N, C-alpha and C positions, 0 to 999 in steps of 0.2 A: 258571480256565481250564475246567472241566467246564461252568461256568455258559456261556461263551461257546460251546464246543462244541454245548451243547443248543440255544441260539437260532440258530446258523448250520445245524445238521442239521436240526432242527424247521422253520425256514423254507424251506428247500430242500425238504423233503418235501412242504411245503404247496404250493409254486410249481410242483411237478412234478404233483402230483396235480390241482391246478386246472387246469394247462394240459393234461394227459390228458383229464380231464373235458369240458373246451371242445373238444378233438382228437374225443374220441367224439360229441359234438353234431355235428360237422362231419362224421363218417364217416356217421351217421345220416342227416343231409341229402343227402349226395351220394349215399347208396344210393337213397333216395326219389327222385331225379333221373333215376338212370341204371340201375337193375334193371329187370327185366321185370316185369309186372303180372301175368303168367301163370306157372306153373311150366313148367319146361323140363326134362325127365327125362335127355335126352341131354347136357346142360350140366351135369347136377348141381343145378340151381337148385329145388331142392324144398322148402326151408326159409322157411317163410312169416316175413316179418318187417311187423310192423303199426307203421307210422310216421305217427302221428296220422290215423288212419282210413284211410291208404292201404297197401294191401298190396302188398308186393314181396316177389320170391322170390332168396334168395341161396343159394349154394353153401356146402359145408362150411365152406371153407377163411376164405371170407369170414365167415361166422358165428363161426367161432373166433376169427379176428383181431378184429373188433368187441368180442368177450365178454372177450378178454384185455385188450385196452386198456381197456374199462369198468372191469373189476372191479381190475386193476392201478391204476389211478387213484384208484379209491374207497378202497383199500385204503391206497395213500400219504398221501390227504389225512385217511384216518381216524387212521394213525399219527403225522402231523403234530399232530391234535388231542389226541391222549393224551401225545405228547411236552409240548405245552404245559400239560395239565392237570399233569403230572409236575413241570413246572419252577415252575409256580406253586405248587405243593405244597412241595416241595424247596427251592426258593431264595426265595421270598417270605418266609418266616419269617427267614431269616437278614438279609435286608437291612432289614428292622422293628426289629431289636434284640430285647430282653427285653421281656416284658410287665410292665405296671405294676400 
């Protein structure tokens, strides 16, 4: 039972993390296409974002949203990797049987 839960939760975290990383890449691409290339103090677009050599300016909420999605996705993907490592360490010995 615990073995199955680890597999399901680990796989789910990995898929969510990978989807979030892809979503973050899409956000960066969208920002590169739509955000202004000059700072706009009145709109609050003063945070520079360098996207492959093209500098665009985002506001605080856009920067906070992008960072939240990015770091949460990385954390989920890393948690999935840790769960996979723990799964291998804990359950692979049980499935092989005793050493000879």
